[in-house]
C-alpha angles and dihedrals in degrees: 000000000000130000089259090064090069094053114113110248134197136194110016094340099307112155119246093240088065091060091049090051092048091050090052092050092049091053092054108047120184118242089257092053091049090052092047094050091046090054094045094048092052093051101052114135 
């Protein structure tokens, strides 16, 4: 058993650090992502 085995995991065994990283990426969208979300939000049915 390694030290990683004791890490708390969520959602199908994904490590917590991955969720922190994803949250950071969502808070800093690229210009292309901002444009995409702007377009998508205007065209909701």
